[in-house]
All heavy atoms as an XYZ file, in Angstrom:
797
protein
N      -1.752     12.399    -10.762
C      -2.167     11.433     -9.874
C      -2.801     10.379    -10.630
O      -3.632     10.490    -11.565
C      -3.136     12.163     -8.916
C      -3.468     11.223     -7.757
S      -4.703     11.931     -6.509
C      -4.449     13.515     -6.396
N      -2.478      9.064    -10.242
C      -3.087      7.899    -10.977
C      -4.072      7.258    -10.004
O      -3.882      7.123     -8.893
C      -1.975      6.887    -11.311
O      -1.314      6.409    -10.242
N      -5.094      6.832    -10.682
C      -6.013      6.080     -9.854
C      -5.891      4.604    -10.176
O      -5.561      4.122    -11.236
C      -7.562      6.466    -10.315
O      -7.769      6.171    -11.668
N      -6.113      3.698     -9.217
C      -6.060      2.325     -9.366
C      -7.495      1.804     -9.253
O      -8.337      2.343     -8.508
C      -5.235      1.620     -8.208
O      -5.846      2.020     -7.001
C      -3.828      2.151     -8.245
N      -7.796      0.801    -10.092
C      -9.032      0.130    -10.061
C      -8.818     -1.338    -10.074
O      -7.908     -1.876    -10.431
C      -9.807      0.566    -11.375
O      -9.168      0.161    -12.521
N      -9.841     -1.994     -9.420
C      -9.817     -3.318     -9.253
C      -9.992     -4.101    -10.631
O     -10.661     -3.572    -11.584
C     -10.892     -3.842     -8.360
N      -9.360     -5.175    -10.732
C      -9.398     -5.966    -12.042
C     -10.861     -6.490    -12.181
O     -11.553     -6.538    -11.185
C      -8.517     -7.146    -11.990
O      -8.898     -8.175    -11.203
N     -11.377     -6.882    -13.386
C     -12.611     -7.388    -13.636
C     -12.852     -8.770    -12.967
O     -13.934     -8.879    -12.361
C     -12.669     -7.540    -15.061
C     -11.645     -6.579    -15.742
C     -10.534     -6.515    -14.604
N     -11.778     -9.518    -12.703
C     -11.827    -10.721    -12.029
C     -12.131    -10.418    -10.515
O     -13.068    -11.144     -9.925
C     -10.645    -11.546    -12.196
C     -10.546    -12.024    -13.765
C     -10.710    -12.815    -11.257
C      -9.256    -12.719    -14.110
N     -11.457     -9.599     -9.943
C     -11.650     -9.238     -8.494
C     -13.019     -8.639     -8.380
O     -13.715     -8.881     -7.303
C     -10.552     -8.217     -8.051
N     -13.553     -7.791     -9.236
C     -14.856     -7.159     -9.261
C     -15.961     -8.299     -9.200
O     -16.900     -8.317     -8.444
C     -15.152     -6.309    -10.217
O     -14.015     -5.165    -10.183
C     -16.340     -5.552    -10.142
N     -15.741     -9.210    -10.063
C     -16.575    -10.385    -10.250
C     -16.670    -11.110     -8.980
O     -17.668    -11.617     -8.465
C     -16.311    -11.176    -11.431
O     -16.270    -10.440    -12.589
C     -17.150    -12.446    -11.631
N     -15.573    -11.438     -8.406
C     -15.383    -12.291     -7.216
C     -16.064    -11.483     -6.015
O     -16.614    -12.168     -5.209
N     -15.804    -10.137     -6.011
C     -16.399     -9.461     -4.964
C     -17.994     -9.509     -4.848
O     -18.694     -9.404     -3.818
C     -15.983     -7.951     -5.021
C     -16.202     -7.055     -3.958
C     -15.458     -7.492     -2.631
C     -15.845     -5.609     -4.168
N     -18.586     -9.699     -6.052
C     -20.021     -9.769     -6.227
C     -20.452    -11.237     -5.990
O     -21.478    -11.596     -5.364
C     -20.456     -9.240     -7.530
O     -19.994     -7.951     -7.607
C     -22.011     -9.310     -7.700
N     -19.764    -12.237     -6.610
C     -20.098    -13.633     -6.654
C     -20.106    -14.265     -5.278
O     -20.869    -15.089     -4.823
C     -19.198    -14.342     -7.754
C     -19.484    -15.899     -7.892
C     -20.886    -16.119     -8.334
C     -18.454    -16.535     -8.685
N     -18.985    -14.003     -4.492
C     -18.802    -14.541     -3.173
C     -20.012    -14.367     -2.223
O     -20.482    -15.391     -1.804
N     -20.318    -13.108     -1.961
C     -21.584    -12.837     -1.177
C     -22.824    -13.473     -1.737
O     -23.687    -13.822     -1.018
C     -21.731    -11.338     -0.998
C     -20.273    -10.856     -1.368
C     -19.760    -11.888     -2.332
N     -22.980    -13.512     -3.064
C     -24.194    -14.164     -3.625
C     -24.258    -15.570     -3.285
O     -25.402    -16.115     -3.064
C     -24.244    -13.837     -5.242
C     -24.507    -12.446     -5.592
C     -24.443    -12.322     -7.159
C     -25.890    -12.100     -5.221
N     -23.091    -16.264     -3.354
C     -23.051    -17.780     -3.054
C     -23.404    -17.905     -1.638
O     -24.070    -18.936     -1.250
C     -21.728    -18.317     -3.360
C     -21.494    -18.436     -4.891
C     -19.970    -18.823     -5.011
C     -22.365    -19.439     -5.468
N     -22.841    -17.018     -0.741
C     -23.181    -17.043      0.686
C     -24.687    -16.901      0.983
O     -25.327    -17.640      1.712
C     -22.335    -16.128      1.528
C     -22.741    -16.041      3.028
C     -22.473    -17.222      3.773
C     -21.986    -14.875      3.678
N     -25.243    -15.871      0.352
C     -26.715    -15.630      0.453
C     -27.576    -16.798     -0.072
O     -28.612    -17.115      0.571
C     -27.107    -14.325     -0.324
C     -26.775    -13.013      0.429
C     -27.039    -11.825     -0.419
C     -27.606    -12.917      1.672
N     -27.018    -17.368     -1.130
C     -27.796    -18.586     -1.735
C     -27.865    -19.708     -0.689
O     -29.045    -20.300     -0.462
C     -27.099    -19.019     -2.953
C     -27.678    -20.388     -3.639
C     -29.055    -19.900     -4.176
C     -26.799    -20.905     -4.545
N     -26.809    -19.898      0.095
C     -26.731    -20.942      1.162
C     -27.595    -20.549      2.253
O     -28.281    -21.476      2.854
C     -25.350    -21.255      1.460
S     -24.392    -22.095      0.164
N     -27.511    -19.298      2.645
C     -28.263    -18.845      3.851
C     -29.762    -18.855      3.716
O     -30.593    -19.163      4.557
C     -27.719    -17.562      4.329
C     -28.549    -16.845      5.400
C     -26.317    -17.641      4.968
N     -30.219    -18.524      2.461
C     -31.714    -18.312      2.177
C     -32.321    -19.544      1.656
O     -33.570    -19.509      1.596
C     -31.852    -17.135      1.213
C     -31.345    -15.726      1.627
C     -31.513    -14.712      0.533
C     -32.060    -15.367      2.911
N     -31.545    -20.530      1.300
C     -32.242    -21.761      0.818
C     -32.169    -22.779      1.789
O     -31.316    -22.707      2.722
C     -31.609    -22.236     -0.473
O     -30.275    -22.533     -0.346
C     -31.788    -21.176     -1.673
N     -32.963    -23.850      1.637
C     -32.998    -25.028      2.637
C     -31.799    -25.833      2.394
O     -31.369    -25.943      1.194
C     -34.233    -25.811      2.570
C     -35.495    -25.038      2.932
O     -35.422    -24.243      3.885
O     -36.540    -25.258      2.539
N     -31.170    -26.385      3.384
C     -29.966    -27.317      3.201
C     -30.423    -28.583      2.420
O     -31.608    -28.976      2.661
C     -29.500    -27.554      4.566
C     -30.598    -27.232      5.502
C     -31.480    -26.246      4.830
N     -29.500    -29.082      1.587
C     -29.851    -30.269      0.999
C     -30.021    -31.468      1.958
O     -29.516    -31.354      3.125
C     -28.710    -30.622      0.010
C     -27.571    -29.637      0.506
C     -28.228    -28.554      1.315
N     -30.737    -32.524      1.511
C     -31.049    -33.671      2.404
C     -30.177    -34.014      3.478
O     -28.984    -34.431      3.220
N     -30.525    -33.960      4.752
C     -29.786    -34.437      5.836
C     -28.781    -33.507      6.262
O     -28.237    -33.746      7.399
N     -28.488    -32.408      5.678
C     -27.563    -31.485      6.124
C     -28.145    -30.413      7.032
O     -29.253    -30.002      6.840
C     -26.998    -30.615      4.961
C     -25.734    -29.785      5.259
S     -25.023    -28.849      3.790
C     -23.853    -30.140      3.215
N     -27.409    -30.115      8.112
C     -27.999    -29.190      9.206
C     -27.810    -27.765      8.547
O     -27.012    -27.426      7.667
C     -27.103    -29.254     10.406
O     -25.884    -28.855     10.210
N     -28.426    -26.856      9.223
C     -28.500    -25.497      8.828
C     -27.168    -24.835      9.020
O     -26.629    -24.158      8.229
C     -29.549    -24.700      9.697
C     -31.023    -24.951      9.327
C     -31.464    -24.282      8.129
O     -30.857    -23.222      7.573
O     -32.421    -24.774      7.514
N     -26.495    -25.326     10.215
C     -25.173    -24.808     10.453
C     -24.123    -25.163      9.376
O     -23.216    -24.519      8.931
C     -24.606    -25.171     11.791
N     -24.281    -26.512      8.990
C     -23.313    -26.996      7.945
C     -23.500    -26.287      6.660
O     -22.549    -26.020      5.939
C     -23.517    -28.554      7.744
N     -24.822    -25.968      6.209
C     -25.105    -25.418      4.988
C     -24.622    -23.938      4.950
O     -24.122    -23.414      4.060
C     -26.717    -25.385      4.783
C     -27.121    -24.978      3.416
C     -28.014    -23.978      3.112
C     -26.612    -25.489      2.121
N     -28.266    -23.788      1.904
C     -27.444    -24.738      1.115
C     -25.734    -26.326      1.786
C     -27.156    -24.905     -0.244
C     -25.519    -26.533      0.405
C     -26.275    -25.830     -0.549
N     -24.750    -23.218      6.222
C     -24.180    -21.954      6.338
C     -22.650    -21.944      6.281
O     -22.112    -21.056      5.628
C     -24.618    -21.271      7.628
O     -25.988    -21.052      7.721
N     -21.999    -22.984      6.848
C     -20.608    -23.127      6.783
C     -20.110    -23.352      5.226
O     -19.035    -22.877      4.799
C     -20.106    -24.252      7.611
N     -21.014    -24.106      4.547
C     -20.640    -24.261      3.169
C     -20.736    -22.935      2.347
O     -19.877    -22.680      1.529
C     -21.678    -25.220      2.513
O     -21.669    -26.434      3.173
C     -21.480    -25.470      1.040
N     -21.716    -21.990      2.678
C     -21.785    -20.816      2.099
C     -20.604    -19.869      2.394
O     -19.995    -19.116      1.609
N     -20.162    -20.025      3.712
C     -18.921    -19.243      4.164
C     -17.661    -19.708      3.362
O     -16.761    -18.860      2.961
C     -18.731    -19.306      5.715
C     -17.491    -18.686      6.227
C     -17.467    -17.288      5.960
C     -17.471    -19.006      7.824
N     -17.615    -21.032      3.239
C     -16.488    -21.586      2.562
C     -16.477    -21.195      1.094
O     -15.397    -20.899      0.601
C     -16.511    -23.166      2.640
O     -16.550    -23.527      4.010
C     -15.331    -23.781      1.946
N     -17.571    -21.128      0.418
C     -17.627    -20.663     -0.943
C     -17.306    -19.270     -0.999
O     -16.557    -18.743     -1.968
C     -19.073    -20.812     -1.524
C     -19.442    -22.331     -1.776
C     -20.978    -22.467     -2.064
C     -18.704    -22.975     -2.843
N     -17.769    -18.307     -0.135
C     -17.345    -16.941     -0.102
C     -15.885    -16.885     -0.089
O     -15.388    -16.059     -0.702
C     -18.068    -16.284      1.047
C     -17.527    -14.815      1.435
C     -17.821    -13.844      0.233
C     -18.204    -14.359      2.686
N     -15.238    -17.517      0.991
C     -13.847    -17.359      1.182
C     -13.067    -17.926     -0.025
O     -12.016    -17.318     -0.484
C     -13.453    -18.106      2.439
C     -14.028    -17.359      3.749
S     -13.413    -18.179      5.185
C     -11.732    -17.856      5.169
N     -13.494    -18.985     -0.609
C     -12.806    -19.570     -1.801
C     -12.882    -18.683     -2.889
O     -11.835    -18.498     -3.624
C     -13.430    -20.991     -2.130
N     -13.997    -18.094     -3.253
C     -14.103    -17.179     -4.350
C     -13.233    -15.960     -4.125
O     -12.482    -15.476     -4.990
C     -15.591    -16.815     -4.531
C     -15.673    -15.586     -5.483
C     -16.406    -17.908     -5.129
N     -13.210    -15.308     -2.944
C     -12.482    -14.147     -2.567
C     -11.124    -14.489     -2.636
O     -10.173    -13.575     -2.975
C     -12.926    -13.627     -1.306
C     -14.165    -12.687     -1.407
C     -14.893    -12.599     -2.518
C     -14.669    -11.808     -0.534
N     -15.907    -11.744     -2.261
C     -15.869    -11.133     -1.054
C     -14.432    -11.510      0.841
C     -16.756    -10.338     -0.314
C     -15.166    -10.613      1.580
C     -16.322    -10.063      0.918
N     -10.566    -15.653     -2.233
C      -9.088    -15.977     -2.212
C      -8.794    -16.166     -3.685
O      -7.704    -15.710     -4.070
C      -8.842    -17.317     -1.489
C      -8.399    -17.187     -0.034
C      -7.593    -16.272      0.415
C      -8.825    -18.015      1.032
N      -7.240    -16.361      1.746
C      -8.018    -17.570      2.182
C      -9.599    -19.158      1.192
C      -8.154    -18.083      3.376
C      -9.614    -19.671      2.502
C      -8.829    -19.163      3.532
N      -9.507    -16.890     -4.466
C      -9.159    -17.180     -5.832
C      -9.078    -15.942     -6.662
O      -8.282    -15.852     -7.637
C     -10.081    -18.146     -6.504
N     -10.077    -15.015     -6.498
C     -10.075    -13.806     -7.184
C      -9.285    -12.664     -6.690
O      -9.180    -11.581     -7.273
C     -11.493    -13.342     -7.477
O     -12.090    -12.934     -6.327
C     -12.290    -14.477     -8.269
N      -8.930    -12.802     -5.378
C      -8.221    -11.715     -4.553
C      -9.111    -10.450     -4.664
O      -8.634     -9.323     -4.866
C      -6.783    -11.435     -5.108
C      -5.871    -12.563     -4.769
C      -4.493    -12.167     -5.144
O      -4.080    -11.082     -4.965
O      -3.708    -13.230     -5.554
N     -10.372    -10.653     -4.427
C     -11.368     -9.501     -4.376
C     -11.074     -8.531     -3.253
O     -11.104     -7.374     -3.393
C     -12.771     -9.983     -4.232
N     -10.587     -9.089     -2.126
C     -10.079     -8.251     -1.025
C      -8.671     -8.868     -0.731
O      -8.484    -10.083     -1.067
C     -11.091     -8.203      0.250
C     -11.199     -9.559      0.944
C     -12.332     -7.598     -0.236
C     -11.976     -9.508      2.158
N      -7.905     -8.236      0.043
C      -6.607     -8.818      0.384
C      -6.739    -10.180      1.149
O      -7.658    -10.286      1.976
C      -5.908     -7.752      1.324
C      -6.537     -6.554      0.877
C      -8.028     -6.811      0.521
N      -5.876    -11.103      0.873
C      -6.025    -12.494      1.331
C      -5.926    -12.452      2.850
O      -6.749    -13.214      3.516
C      -5.049    -13.361      0.656
C      -5.299    -13.690     -0.696
C      -4.850    -14.710      1.500
C      -4.367    -14.523     -1.627
N      -5.121    -11.644      3.543
C      -5.196    -11.718      5.009
C      -6.479    -11.230      5.589
O      -6.988    -11.803      6.650
C      -4.020    -10.672      5.359
C      -3.073    -10.679      4.248
C      -3.931    -10.954      3.048
N      -7.090    -10.350      4.892
C      -8.439     -9.889      5.324
C      -9.578    -10.956      5.054
O     -10.328    -11.138      6.022
C      -8.903     -8.608      4.645
N      -9.414    -11.738      3.984
C     -10.301    -12.879      3.776
C     -10.152    -13.923      4.856
O     -11.110    -14.528      5.279
C     -10.004    -13.532      2.394
O     -10.080    -12.534      1.425
C     -11.061    -14.543      2.097
N      -8.926    -14.151      5.325
C      -8.704    -15.151      6.374
C      -9.226    -14.819      7.677
O      -9.502    -15.687      8.503
C      -7.184    -15.534      6.518
O      -6.605    -14.226      7.185
N      -9.694    -13.565      7.881
C     -10.376    -13.161      9.112
C     -11.824    -13.158      9.041
O     -12.476    -12.968     10.161
C      -9.830    -11.766      9.462
C      -8.280    -11.597      9.816
C      -7.936    -10.106      9.945
C      -7.898    -12.442     10.951
N     -12.436    -13.509      7.893
C     -13.925    -13.573      7.841
C     -14.538    -14.613      8.797
O     -15.676    -14.261      9.303
C     -14.230    -13.850      6.333
C     -14.201    -12.887      5.257
C     -14.453    -13.358      3.901
C     -15.007    -11.590      5.686
N     -14.019    -15.801      9.026
C     -14.687    -16.618      9.978
C     -14.779    -15.995     11.364
O     -15.879    -16.323     12.101
C     -13.782    -17.800     10.058
C     -12.988    -17.826      8.819
C     -12.779    -16.404      8.410
N     -13.899    -15.120     11.899
C     -14.107    -14.573     13.076
C     -15.273    -13.801     13.257
O     -16.083    -13.699     14.240
C     -12.851    -13.584     13.519
C     -11.571    -14.520     13.597
C     -13.045    -12.861     14.750
C     -10.259    -13.825     13.723
N     -15.649    -13.034     12.153
C     -16.947    -12.248     12.093
C     -18.088    -12.984     11.716
O     -19.154    -12.837     12.374
C     -16.676    -11.042     11.051
C     -17.836    -10.221     10.724
C     -18.143     -9.405     11.822
C     -17.597     -9.436      9.448
N     -17.968    -13.909     10.760
C     -19.234    -14.575     10.296
C     -19.654    -15.836     10.911
O     -20.856    -16.124     10.840
C     -19.037    -14.863      8.759
C     -18.968    -13.657      7.889
C     -18.696    -13.825      6.438
C     -20.280    -12.728      8.017
N     -18.819    -16.579     11.632
C     -19.231    -17.669     12.324
C     -20.291    -17.478     13.349
O     -21.284    -18.103     13.373
C     -18.054    -18.497     12.794
C     -17.317    -19.278     11.716
C     -18.379    -19.435     13.898
C     -16.052    -20.064     12.002
N     -19.972    -16.440     14.235
C     -21.109    -16.079     15.271
C     -22.311    -15.511     14.553
O     -23.397    -15.867     14.977
C     -20.402    -15.094     16.197
C     -18.910    -15.400     15.971
C     -18.649    -15.747     14.547
N     -22.119    -14.673     13.636
C     -23.346    -14.000     12.830
C     -24.207    -15.151     12.194
O     -25.429    -15.005     12.265
C     -22.758    -13.014     11.918
C     -23.921    -12.511     10.956
C     -22.128    -11.823     12.601
N     -23.581    -16.028     11.531
C     -24.333    -17.073     10.831
C     -24.839    -18.219     11.736
O     -25.395    -19.127     11.332
C     -23.500    -17.678      9.738
C     -23.161    -16.634      8.604
C     -22.204    -17.306      7.572
C     -24.362    -16.304      7.767
N     -24.440    -18.080     13.083
C     -24.856    -19.010     14.101
C     -24.352    -20.388     13.744
O     -24.930    -21.482     14.001
C     -26.394    -19.198     14.176
C     -26.771    -19.642     15.594
O     -26.087    -19.553     16.501
O     -28.028    -20.294     15.609
N     -23.112    -20.566     13.251
C     -22.313    -21.677     12.956
C     -21.696    -22.139     14.231
O     -21.613    -23.368     14.521
C     -21.377    -21.509     11.864
C     -22.014    -21.112     10.520
C     -20.496    -22.742     11.618
C     -21.066    -20.722      9.442
N     -21.173    -21.251     15.086
C     -20.481    -21.475     16.257
C     -20.325    -20.260     17.178
O     -20.876    -19.173     16.728
N     -19.633    -20.301     18.214
C     -19.352    -19.252     19.054
C     -18.061    -18.563     18.587
O     -17.353    -18.989     17.804
C     -19.087    -19.720     20.440
O     -17.979    -20.595     20.592
C     -20.326    -20.565     20.964
N     -17.895    -17.342     19.235
C     -16.704    -16.578     18.921
C     -15.377    -17.276     19.345
O     -14.435    -17.292     18.650
C     -16.842    -15.149     19.588
C     -15.602    -14.227     19.340
C     -15.546    -13.897     17.823
C     -15.785    -12.991     20.156
N     -15.576    -18.041     20.512
C     -14.488    -18.761     20.988
C     -14.092    -19.813     20.003
O     -12.870    -20.139     19.631
C     -14.781    -19.345     22.331
O     -15.092    -18.330     23.224
C     -13.557    -20.184     22.870
N     -15.080    -20.567     19.445
C     -14.709    -21.693     18.517
C     -14.213    -21.109     17.172
O     -13.376    -21.728     16.511
C     -16.005    -22.489     18.264
O     -16.930    -21.831     17.562
N     -14.510    -19.934     16.891
C     -14.110    -19.293     15.669
C     -12.597    -18.768     15.750
O     -11.890    -18.829     14.919
C     -15.006    -18.078     15.184
N     -12.296    -18.325     16.947
C     -10.910    -17.698     17.166
C      -9.872    -18.748     17.716
O      -8.710    -18.483     17.574
C     -11.047    -16.506     18.019
O     -11.553    -16.925     19.365
C     -11.872    -15.315     17.573
N     -10.322    -19.823     18.258
C      -9.326    -20.752     18.880
C      -8.337    -21.277     17.741
O      -7.101    -21.433     18.155
C      -9.950    -21.890     19.545
O     -10.788    -22.725     18.604
N      -8.693    -21.597     16.527
C      -7.665    -21.983     15.505
C      -6.675    -20.891     15.332
O      -5.396    -21.273     14.984
C      -8.400    -22.377     14.309
C      -9.747    -22.578     14.789
C     -10.057    -21.687     15.925
N      -6.948    -19.648     15.480
C      -5.901    -18.593     15.249
C      -4.876    -18.566     16.347
O      -3.858    -17.977     16.314
C      -6.634    -17.288     15.203
C      -7.442    -17.201     14.079
C      -8.768    -17.571     13.948
C      -6.856    -16.641     12.850
C      -9.555    -17.393     12.769
C      -7.684    -16.534     11.544
C      -9.093    -16.955     11.713
O      -9.799    -16.832     10.581
N      -5.146    -19.238     17.569
C      -4.303    -19.188     18.715
C      -3.413    -20.485     18.726
O      -2.807    -20.835     19.698
C      -5.034    -19.128     19.981
N      -3.266    -21.224     17.658
C      -2.517    -22.462     17.538
C      -1.034    -22.074     17.785
O      -0.576    -21.086     17.157
C      -2.699    -23.057     16.094
C      -1.980    -24.418     15.987
O      -0.850    -24.558     16.427
N      -2.843    -25.354     15.521
N      -0.218    -22.800     18.517
C       1.220    -22.470     18.785
C       1.942    -22.365     17.490
O       3.023    -21.513     17.363
C       1.714    -23.662     19.535
C       0.455    -24.185     20.316
C      -0.656    -24.015     19.330
N       1.598    -23.155     16.465
C       2.156    -23.093     15.182
C       2.139    -21.735     14.611
O       3.095    -21.139     13.910
C       1.828    -24.205     14.199
C       2.451    -24.107     12.855
C       2.203    -25.539     14.769
N       0.977    -21.056     14.654
C       0.765    -19.723     14.126
C       1.643    -18.752     14.820
O       2.316    -17.896     14.190
C      -0.737    -19.404     14.272
C      -1.562    -20.307     13.657
C      -0.947    -17.954     13.945
C      -1.534    -20.223     12.105
N       1.830    -18.943     16.170
C       2.638    -17.965     16.895
C       4.101    -18.109     16.531
O       4.959    -17.217     16.395
C       2.446    -18.171     18.420
C       1.209    -17.551     18.934
C       0.239    -18.396     19.567
C       0.800    -16.191     18.711
C      -0.935    -17.962     19.966
C      -0.461    -15.721     19.235
C      -1.178    -16.563     19.802
N       4.514    -19.339     16.314
C       5.915    -19.589     15.873
C       6.199    -19.083     14.549
O       7.270    -18.479     14.307
C       6.193    -21.152     15.913
C       7.567    -21.538     15.408
C       8.713    -21.390     16.165
C       7.741    -22.075     14.095
C       9.927    -21.752     15.688
C       9.051    -22.341     13.619
C      10.109    -22.250     14.389
N       5.277    -19.208     13.544
C       5.498    -18.761     12.229
C       5.475    -17.228     12.322
O       6.268    -16.620     11.544
C       4.277    -19.245     11.423
O       4.287    -20.637     11.291
N       4.521    -16.570     13.136
C       4.700    -15.135     13.165
C       5.949    -14.620     13.686
O       6.583    -13.620     13.269
C       3.422    -14.644     14.096
O       2.317    -15.028     13.482
N       6.470    -15.374     14.724
C       7.808    -14.937     15.336
C       8.918    -15.011     14.298
O       9.774    -14.182     14.139
C       7.956    -15.647     16.648
N       8.843    -16.051     13.573
C       9.959    -16.346     12.699
C       9.849    -15.374     11.451
O      10.953    -14.767     11.107
C       9.843    -17.793     12.069
N       8.738    -15.059     11.063
C       8.582    -14.000      9.921
C       9.034    -12.620     10.500
O       9.684    -11.884      9.744
C       7.222    -13.982      9.424
C       6.891    -15.209      8.596
C       5.307    -15.204      8.159
C       7.647    -15.360      7.263
N       8.526    -12.354     11.698
C       8.972    -11.092     12.307
C      10.481    -10.859     12.482
O      11.079     -9.788     12.209
C       8.338    -10.856     13.709
O       6.986    -10.915     13.565
N      11.207    -12.024     12.751
C      12.684    -11.945     12.898
C      13.345    -11.886     11.575
O      14.359    -11.290     11.346
C      13.176    -13.148     13.653
C      12.731    -13.073     15.132
C      13.097    -14.424     15.798
C      13.279    -12.001     15.931
N      12.683    -12.505     10.501
C      13.334    -12.597      9.212
C      13.053    -11.375      8.409
O      13.793    -10.979      7.449
C      12.735    -13.759      8.346
N      12.043    -10.534      8.768
C      11.762     -9.367      7.876
C      12.847     -8.438      7.832
O      13.166     -7.915      6.763
C      10.451     -8.679      8.523
C      10.137     -7.436      7.882
C       9.486     -7.341      6.584
C      10.475     -6.141      8.188
N       9.253     -6.027      6.242
C       9.815     -5.164      7.163
C      11.134     -5.581      9.278
C      10.072     -3.891      7.262
C      11.267     -4.233      9.282
C      10.664     -3.416      8.279
N      13.540     -7.978      8.889
C      14.672     -7.033      8.656
C      15.728     -7.588      7.702
O      16.305     -6.772      6.920
C      15.281     -6.987     10.140
C      14.079     -7.224     11.016
C      13.368     -8.420     10.280
N      16.013     -8.880      7.710
C      16.991     -9.432      6.846
C      16.594     -9.242      5.357
O      17.294     -9.076      4.431
C      17.273    -10.882      7.111
S      18.166    -10.856      8.757
N      15.325     -9.465      5.165
C      14.765     -9.458      3.774
C      14.702     -8.046      3.056
O      14.720     -7.869      1.985
C      13.358    -10.066      3.705
O      12.510     -9.270      4.254
N      14.734     -7.020      4.011
C      14.675     -5.748      3.597
C      16.237     -5.005      3.598
O      16.269     -3.820      3.468
C      13.820     -4.797      4.502
C      12.396     -5.102      4.224
O      12.067     -5.386      2.939
N      11.627     -5.151      5.275
N      17.203     -5.885      3.915
C      18.547     -5.473      3.748
C      19.112     -4.670      4.938
O      20.107     -4.198      4.930
N      18.283     -4.775      6.069
C      18.721     -4.178      7.236
C      19.767     -4.935      7.977
O      20.739     -4.437      8.559
C      17.446     -4.038      8.263
C      16.485     -3.067      7.645
C      17.911     -3.450      9.636
C      15.105     -2.820      8.306
N      19.757     -6.302      7.881
C      20.771     -7.171      8.408
C      21.896     -7.347      7.345
O      21.661     -7.753      6.302
C      20.254     -8.572      8.733
S      18.917     -8.658     10.051
N      22.954     -6.881      7.721
C      24.140     -7.018      6.823
C      25.313     -7.656      7.399
O      25.468     -7.576      8.618
C      24.548     -5.616      6.219
O      24.961     -4.840      7.291
C      23.510     -5.055      5.426
N      26.047     -8.306      6.629
C      27.224     -9.014      7.166
C      28.479     -8.009      6.958
O      28.707     -7.515      5.908
C      27.478    -10.400      6.448
C      28.816    -11.044      7.018
C      26.279    -11.272      6.640
N      29.042     -7.776      8.050
C      30.300     -6.818      7.891
C      31.517     -7.704      8.106
O      31.709     -8.379      9.018
C      30.265     -5.822      9.085
C      31.523     -4.844      9.032
C      28.989     -5.024      8.972
N      32.386     -7.679      7.066
C      33.562     -8.529      7.162
C      34.690     -7.638      7.863
O      34.716     -6.490      7.733
C      33.994     -8.863      5.714
O      34.195     -7.687      4.975
N      35.567     -8.318      8.622
C      36.589     -7.528      9.338
C      37.585     -6.964      8.562
O      37.912     -7.336      7.397
C      37.132     -8.634     10.328
C      36.686     -9.967      9.893
C      35.555     -9.772      8.893
């Protein structure tokens, strides 16, 4: 049985991302910036680090705003989830769902 371990870069990102978020949440915002904007900056830094280092799977990283926007008091759950309901997202999901069988060799062309 083989064990898999995270790369050193992913491990660093897993630690660095939350530290940057905590830094933004626990410190005062720079001149003229609101608390919500400073918290959003921390969330952006967390997501950027996790995306760049692939500390967790990228699809999981993309769902962080749904959880953290209400928790950090940046906005409401509705404001956090409404971008995910964009018609383009649904179109892309449908197109990928239809294309998946062909990419796995399930769709084959049978010649007469």
